[in-house]
Structures are given as structure tokens and as C-alpha cells.
C-alpha positions as CSV (number, residue, x, y, z in Angstrom):
1,X,-20.8,-50.9,-12.8
2,X,-23.4,-51.8,-10.2
3,X,-22.4,-54.7,-8.0
4,X,-25.9,-55.0,-6.3
5,X,-28.8,-57.0,-7.5
6,X,-32.1,-55.4,-8.2
7,X,-33.4,-56.9,-4.9
8,X,-30.4,-55.5,-2.9
9,X,-30.9,-52.1,-4.5
10,X,-34.5,-51.9,-3.4
11,X,-33.6,-53.1,0.1
12,X,-30.9,-50.4,0.3
13,X,-33.4,-47.7,-1.0
14,X,-35.9,-48.7,1.7
15,X,-33.3,-48.7,4.4
16,X,-31.9,-45.3,3.5
17,X,-35.4,-43.8,3.3
18,X,-36.3,-45.4,6.7
19,X,-33.0,-44.1,8.2
20,X,-33.7,-40.5,7.0
21,X,-37.2,-40.7,8.5
22,X,-35.7,-42.0,11.8
23,X,-33.0,-39.3,12.0
24,X,-35.5,-36.5,11.0
25,X,-37.7,-37.7,13.9
26,X,-34.8,-37.6,16.3
27,X,-33.7,-34.2,15.2
28,X,-37.3,-32.8,15.6
29,X,-37.7,-34.3,19.1
30,X,-34.4,-32.9,20.5
31,X,-32.9,-29.4,20.7
32,X,-29.3,-30.6,20.4
33,X,-27.7,-33.6,18.8
34,X,-24.0,-34.5,19.3
35,X,-22.0,-36.6,16.9
36,X,-21.6,-39.2,19.6
37,X,-25.4,-39.4,20.0
38,X,-25.8,-39.5,16.2
39,X,-23.3,-42.4,16.0
40,X,-25.2,-44.2,18.7
41,X,-28.5,-43.7,16.9
42,X,-27.1,-45.1,13.7
43,X,-26.1,-48.3,15.6
44,X,-29.5,-48.5,17.2
45,X,-31.2,-48.2,13.9
46,X,-29.0,-50.8,12.3
47,X,-29.5,-53.2,15.2
48,X,-33.2,-52.7,15.1
49,X,-33.3,-53.5,11.4
50,X,-31.1,-56.6,12.0
51,X,-28.0,-55.4,10.2
52,X,-24.6,-56.4,11.5
53,X,-22.5,-53.7,13.1
54,X,-18.8,-53.6,12.5
55,X,-16.7,-54.1,15.6
56,X,-14.5,-51.2,16.7
57,X,-14.3,-48.5,14.1
58,X,-14.6,-50.9,11.2
59,X,-11.2,-49.9,9.9
60,X,-8.9,-52.1,7.9
61,X,-5.3,-51.4,7.2
62,X,-4.3,-49.4,4.1
63,X,-2.1,-52.4,3.1
64,X,-5.1,-54.8,3.2
65,X,-7.2,-52.3,1.2
66,X,-4.5,-52.0,-1.4
67,X,-4.1,-55.8,-1.7
68,X,-7.9,-56.1,-2.2
69,X,-7.9,-53.4,-4.8
70,X,-5.0,-54.9,-6.7
71,X,-6.6,-58.4,-6.7
72,X,-9.9,-57.0,-8.0
73,X,-8.0,-55.0,-10.7
74,X,-6.1,-58.1,-11.8
75,X,-9.5,-59.9,-12.3
76,X,-10.8,-57.0,-14.3
77,X,-7.5,-56.5,-16.2
78,X,-7.5,-60.2,-17.4
79,X,-10.6,-59.4,-19.6
80,X,-8.9,-56.3,-20.9
81,X,-5.8,-58.3,-22.0
82,X,-8.0,-60.9,-23.7
83,X,-9.7,-58.2,-25.7
84,X,-6.3,-56.6,-26.5
85,X,-4.8,-59.9,-27.6
86,X,-7.9,-60.5,-29.7
87,X,-7.5,-57.1,-31.3
88,X,-3.9,-57.8,-32.1
89,X,-4.7,-61.2,-33.7
90,X,-7.5,-59.6,-35.8
91,X,-5.1,-56.9,-37.1
92,X,-2.5,-59.5,-38.1
93,X,-5.1,-61.5,-40.0
94,X,-6.4,-58.4,-41.7
95,X,-2.9,-57.2,-42.6
96,X,-2.1,-60.6,-44.1
97,X,-5.2,-60.3,-46.3
98,X,-4.1,-56.8,-47.5
99,X,-0.6,-58.0,-48.5
100,X,-2.0,-60.6,-50.9
């Protein structure tokens, strides 16, 4: 399932393409490129393009991530239970019809 709108997908595609062009330019203009320099260039690119940059390392606790995943699954699973209950009710009705 895609959670992005068509407009968001196009924006993401343009941003990724621009980022690759930016990084390719940096690589071609330097002989060496450390991971620290790379990380700094990512932040510069995002800032220039008016994206928010996560503070710190942008990490959340495993517990918070699991809580979020469980809540999202519960939302999804409700629709699965409705379908399952519908299937059970349909089978009961069909079975009653066969017994007559």
C-alpha cells in the first residue's frame, strides 16, 4: 500500500533526483569524501530545499516504535475482523438454506 499522494510521490521523485545530482557533483569535485562530510552534505541539501532536519540522530526508542506499529496494526486488523465476521455470517445463512 502506498501512503503517499500522487503529488507527494512526484515531489519525492524530484527531490531524490536532485539529491543524486548534488552528490554526484560533490563526488566529482573532490578526491575523497568521508562519511561525516557526506552526512553534512545531506543536511545542507535538505536545509537548502526547506526540509526539516531531525534533531540529534533522529532515533526513537524501540518501545515507542513497537507501540506505534501495534496501534497501526490494530487499525488494520479491525477491517480484517469485520470481513471475517461477515464471512462467518454468510456461511451460516448459506448453511441454513442447504438444510431446508
